[in-house]
KENU-153923 format. One record per residue (C-alpha): residue number from 1; x, y, z. Coordinates in steps of 0.001 Angstrom, whole numbers. Example, Ala and Ser with C-alpha at 12.3 -4.5 7.8 and 13.67 -1.06 7.14 Angstrom:
2
<num 1 | X 12300 | Y -4500 | Z 7800>
<num 2 | X 13670 | Y -1060 | Z 7140>
# end
This chain:
204
<num 1 | X -18089 | Y 15980 | Z 16593>
<num 2 | X -17607 | Y 16819 | Z 12923>
<num 3 | X -14305 | Y 14952 | Z 12879>
<num 4 | X -15716 | Y 11893 | Z 14638>
<num 5 | X -18675 | Y 11583 | Z 12259>
<num 6 | X -16491 | Y 11980 | Z 9190>
<num 7 | X -14142 | Y 9301 | Z 10493>
<num 8 | X -17121 | Y 7036 | Z 11104>
<num 9 | X -18367 | Y 7462 | Z 7544>
<num 10 | X -14905 | Y 6801 | Z 6150>
<num 11 | X -14510 | Y 3626 | Z 8196>
<num 12 | X -17964 | Y 2467 | Z 7141>
<num 13 | X -17069 | Y 2843 | Z 3478>
<num 14 | X -13702 | Y 1166 | Z 4018>
<num 15 | X -15370 | Y -1735 | Z 5830>
<num 16 | X -17686 | Y -2305 | Z 2891>
<num 17 | X -14800 | Y -2089 | Z 442>
<num 18 | X -12752 | Y -4694 | Z 2305>
<num 19 | X -15640 | Y -7170 | Z 2295>
<num 20 | X -16321 | Y -7399 | Z -1434>
<num 21 | X -17683 | Y -10847 | Z -2271>
<num 22 | X -17450 | Y -13088 | Z -5305>
<num 23 | X -20936 | Y -14468 | Z -4678>
<num 24 | X -23084 | Y -13761 | Z -7736>
<num 25 | X -20107 | Y -13022 | Z -10008>
<num 26 | X -18932 | Y -15184 | Z -12904>
<num 27 | X -15809 | Y -17345 | Z -12721>
<num 28 | X -14191 | Y -19274 | Z -15570>
<num 29 | X -11612 | Y -22057 | Z -15359>
<num 30 | X -9319 | Y -23484 | Z -18024>
<num 31 | X -6598 | Y -26132 | Z -17742>
<num 32 | X -3291 | Y -24976 | Z -19259>
<num 33 | X -124 | Y -26894 | Z -20107>
<num 34 | X 3274 | Y -25540 | Z -21181>
<num 35 | X 6082 | Y -28134 | Z -21341>
<num 36 | X 8960 | Y -25620 | Z -21352>
<num 37 | X 9361 | Y -21873 | Z -21037>
<num 38 | X 9739 | Y -21599 | Z -24824>
<num 39 | X 6874 | Y -23948 | Z -25708>
<num 40 | X 3450 | Y -22681 | Z -26736>
<num 41 | X 769 | Y -22797 | Z -24061>
<num 42 | X -1748 | Y -25558 | Z -24729>
<num 43 | X -5317 | Y -25535 | Z -23435>
<num 44 | X -6480 | Y -28933 | Z -22191>
<num 45 | X -10242 | Y -29158 | Z -22195>
<num 46 | X -12814 | Y -26443 | Z -22647>
<num 47 | X -13140 | Y -23067 | Z -20961>
<num 48 | X -15953 | Y -23483 | Z -18440>
<num 49 | X -17854 | Y -20645 | Z -16778>
<num 50 | X -20141 | Y -20692 | Z -13753>
<num 51 | X -21824 | Y -18211 | Z -11448>
<num 52 | X -20436 | Y -18289 | Z -7916>
<num 53 | X -23176 | Y -19407 | Z -5525>
<num 54 | X -23334 | Y -20548 | Z -1920>
<num 55 | X -24064 | Y -23245 | Z -1062>
<num 56 | X -23051 | Y -25175 | Z -4140>
<num 57 | X -20074 | Y -26492 | Z -6122>
<num 58 | X -19449 | Y -24485 | Z -9285>
<num 59 | X -17318 | Y -27106 | Z -11071>
<num 60 | X -18173 | Y -30590 | Z -9802>
<num 61 | X -16078 | Y -32469 | Z -12385>
<num 62 | X -13323 | Y -30954 | Z -14494>
<num 63 | X -13096 | Y -34198 | Z -16469>
<num 64 | X -16297 | Y -33125 | Z -18201>
<num 65 | X -14268 | Y -30330 | Z -19836>
<num 66 | X -11817 | Y -32785 | Z -21396>
<num 67 | X -11365 | Y -32773 | Z -25170>
<num 68 | X -11636 | Y -36038 | Z -27112>
<num 69 | X -8050 | Y -35945 | Z -28394>
<num 70 | X -6072 | Y -33666 | Z -26086>
<num 71 | X -2626 | Y -32560 | Z -27309>
<num 72 | X 317 | Y -34789 | Z -26358>
<num 73 | X -2112 | Y -37413 | Z -25003>
<num 74 | X -2716 | Y -35323 | Z -21886>
<num 75 | X -5869 | Y -35666 | Z -19830>
<num 76 | X -7601 | Y -33435 | Z -17310>
<num 77 | X -7285 | Y -34514 | Z -13682>
<num 78 | X -10844 | Y -34930 | Z -12440>
<num 79 | X -10990 | Y -32483 | Z -9546>
<num 80 | X -13944 | Y -30485 | Z -8289>
<num 81 | X -13689 | Y -26756 | Z -7674>
<num 82 | X -15839 | Y -24815 | Z -5252>
<num 83 | X -15692 | Y -21044 | Z -4899>
<num 84 | X -16929 | Y -19044 | Z -1934>
<num 85 | X -17093 | Y -15365 | Z -1137>
<num 86 | X -13316 | Y -15110 | Z -796>
<num 87 | X -11749 | Y -18493 | Z -1525>
<num 88 | X -11302 | Y -21270 | Z -4089>
<num 89 | X -11338 | Y -24933 | Z -3006>
<num 90 | X -9828 | Y -27725 | Z -5115>
<num 91 | X -10957 | Y -31207 | Z -4043>
<num 92 | X -9484 | Y -34470 | Z -5338>
<num 93 | X -12310 | Y -36858 | Z -4394>
<num 94 | X -12858 | Y -37766 | Z -8057>
<num 95 | X -9174 | Y -38029 | Z -8981>
<num 96 | X -8753 | Y -41786 | Z -8576>
<num 97 | X -7195 | Y -42476 | Z -12001>
<num 98 | X -3950 | Y -40605 | Z -11345>
<num 99 | X -1564 | Y -39850 | Z -8478>
<num 100 | X 434 | Y -36856 | Z -9741>
<num 101 | X 322 | Y -33895 | Z -12099>
<num 102 | X 2678 | Y -34079 | Z -15054>
<num 103 | X 5990 | Y -32244 | Z -14860>
<num 104 | X 6120 | Y -29095 | Z -16985>
<num 105 | X 7042 | Y -25425 | Z -16927>
<num 106 | X 3364 | Y -24664 | Z -16368>
<num 107 | X 639 | Y -27200 | Z -15677>
<num 108 | X -2431 | Y -26007 | Z -13862>
<num 109 | X -5582 | Y -23940 | Z -13734>
<num 110 | X -6278 | Y -20478 | Z -15064>
<num 111 | X -9128 | Y -18781 | Z -13228>
<num 112 | X -10697 | Y -15762 | Z -14889>
<num 113 | X -12746 | Y -13546 | Z -12599>
<num 114 | X -15748 | Y -11444 | Z -13525>
<num 115 | X -14796 | Y -8687 | Z -15952>
<num 116 | X -16848 | Y -6264 | Z -13837>
<num 117 | X -14167 | Y -3774 | Z -12851>
<num 118 | X -15936 | Y -2950 | Z -9593>
<num 119 | X -14487 | Y -6170 | Z -8139>
<num 120 | X -10747 | Y -5971 | Z -7640>
<num 121 | X -8844 | Y -9131 | Z -6664>
<num 122 | X -5834 | Y -7839 | Z -4763>
<num 123 | X -4181 | Y -11013 | Z -3518>
<num 124 | X -4199 | Y -14798 | Z -3186>
<num 125 | X -2548 | Y -17078 | Z -635>
<num 126 | X -2584 | Y -20788 | Z 137>
<num 127 | X -4521 | Y -21612 | Z 3306>
<num 128 | X -1947 | Y -23881 | Z 4942>
<num 129 | X -4304 | Y -24730 | Z 7812>
<num 130 | X -6467 | Y -26946 | Z 5565>
<num 131 | X -4387 | Y -27530 | Z 2404>
<num 132 | X -2786 | Y -30964 | Z 2012>
<num 133 | X -1589 | Y -30527 | Z -1587>
<num 134 | X 2076 | Y -29549 | Z -1747>
<num 135 | X 1353 | Y -26154 | Z -3277>
<num 136 | X 2932 | Y -22901 | Z -2086>
<num 137 | X 2226 | Y -19201 | Z -2589>
<num 138 | X 4907 | Y -18974 | Z -5287>
<num 139 | X 2772 | Y -21312 | Z -7401>
<num 140 | X 145 | Y -18569 | Z -7710>
<num 141 | X 418 | Y -15821 | Z -10329>
<num 142 | X -1842 | Y -12893 | Z -11295>
<num 143 | X -2371 | Y -11498 | Z -14778>
<num 144 | X -4981 | Y -8741 | Z -14969>
<num 145 | X -8226 | Y -10387 | Z -13802>
<num 146 | X -6780 | Y -13898 | Z -14004>
<num 147 | X -5178 | Y -16161 | Z -11419>
<num 148 | X -2956 | Y -19038 | Z -12544>
<num 149 | X -2450 | Y -21945 | Z -10150>
<num 150 | X 591 | Y -24013 | Z -11116>
<num 151 | X 335 | Y -27600 | Z -9847>
<num 152 | X 2997 | Y -29186 | Z -12065>
<num 153 | X 4598 | Y -32302 | Z -10612>
<num 154 | X 2537 | Y -32266 | Z -7416>
<num 155 | X 1469 | Y -35586 | Z -5887>
<num 156 | X -2088 | Y -36186 | Z -4694>
<num 157 | X -4634 | Y -38828 | Z -3699>
<num 158 | X -8406 | Y -38830 | Z -3304>
<num 159 | X -8182 | Y -37208 | Z 144>
<num 160 | X -6014 | Y -34299 | Z -1044>
<num 161 | X -7449 | Y -30809 | Z -680>
<num 162 | X -6312 | Y -27259 | Z -1440>
<num 163 | X -7754 | Y -23881 | Z -506>
<num 164 | X -6729 | Y -20540 | Z -1973>
<num 165 | X -7788 | Y -17512 | Z 42>
<num 166 | X -8578 | Y -14426 | Z -2029>
<num 167 | X -8373 | Y -10798 | Z -1039>
<num 168 | X -10812 | Y -8610 | Z -2933>
<num 169 | X -12324 | Y -5176 | Z -2640>
<num 170 | X -14677 | Y -2851 | Z -4440>
<num 171 | X -13128 | Y 2 | Z -6344>
<num 172 | X -13300 | Y 3139 | Z -4200>
<num 173 | X -15445 | Y 4953 | Z -6746>
<num 174 | X -18088 | Y 2224 | Z -6610>
<num 175 | X -18477 | Y 1911 | Z -2848>
<num 176 | X -22009 | Y 3089 | Z -2076>
<num 177 | X -22810 | Y 4420 | Z 1340>
<num 178 | X -25805 | Y 2665 | Z 2915>
<num 179 | X -28994 | Y 4710 | Z 3286>
<num 180 | X -28498 | Y 5362 | Z 6982>
<num 181 | X -24975 | Y 6595 | Z 6387>
<num 182 | X -26175 | Y 8872 | Z 3576>
<num 183 | X -28816 | Y 10367 | Z 5826>
<num 184 | X -26238 | Y 10806 | Z 8552>
<num 185 | X -23965 | Y 12558 | Z 6082>
<num 186 | X -26660 | Y 14943 | Z 4889>
<num 187 | X -27644 | Y 15610 | Z 8484>
<num 188 | X -24054 | Y 16451 | Z 9285>
<num 189 | X -23905 | Y 18861 | Z 6360>
<num 190 | X -27126 | Y 20503 | Z 7535>
<num 191 | X -25823 | Y 20863 | Z 11076>
<num 192 | X -22560 | Y 22275 | Z 9792>
<num 193 | X -24493 | Y 24784 | Z 7699>
<num 194 | X -26644 | Y 25868 | Z 10622>
<num 195 | X -23618 | Y 26282 | Z 12817>
<num 196 | X -21710 | Y 28218 | Z 10198>
<num 197 | X -24443 | Y 30636 | Z 9202>
<num 198 | X -26379 | Y 31039 | Z 12479>
<num 199 | X -26554 | Y 34754 | Z 13284>
<num 200 | X -25018 | Y 35958 | Z 16506>
<num 201 | X -27433 | Y 36571 | Z 19384>
<num 202 | X -27553 | Y 40301 | Z 20002>
<num 203 | X -28392 | Y 41141 | Z 23630>
<num 204 | X -31101 | Y 43713 | Z 24169>
# end
C-alpha cells in the first residue's frame, strides 16, 4: 500500500508539472531582421508586451509596433498573434499589403516568455494539421527564455495561418501538491509511524 500511495503522489505531481500553462504570464514580441550571418541584427518596430489571456488576442495588429522610419525601408507585416495555454497562433487576416516575407539570414519574430523561472518552455513544434504557412520545425530556435520564429522568404496571403505548439512545465521544486494530496501524504506518514512503532501484542 505504501508503494502504491507514493506512486500516486508522484504521478499527481508529474501530471501538474506537465500541464503548466502560459495563461496569466507575460509574453513579449519583437520583429528582427538580419540580412546576412555577419550583419548586425536590426529590430523592426517596438518591443510589445502583453499578458496571456483566454479568450482574447494578445497582439491584434503588429503594424502598430512599426517605427516611422524603419532601417533599410523595411516594414512590419501586419499579422495578429494569439497565445493560448500551450500554443502561439499567427494569423494573416490583416496582411493584405504584402505577399511574402523578405529574404534574409533571419527575418521573423522573437518571443520572450515570462522571466518567472517557475515556467520552463521545453519545446516548440509546428502544428502541421492547421498550419498553411510554409514554416517547418527547423525555423524555430530557442535562446534561454526566448523563441525565434524565422519566416524569411515565406509566401502568404490573407487566409494563411500558423500555429506553434509549446511544451512547458513547472520546475520540479515549484510543483505544489494540492491540499488533498498533502493530507493524504501526512496520513500515510502517520500510518507508517503507527505501523512501525506499534508495540507487539503480548498474549496473557
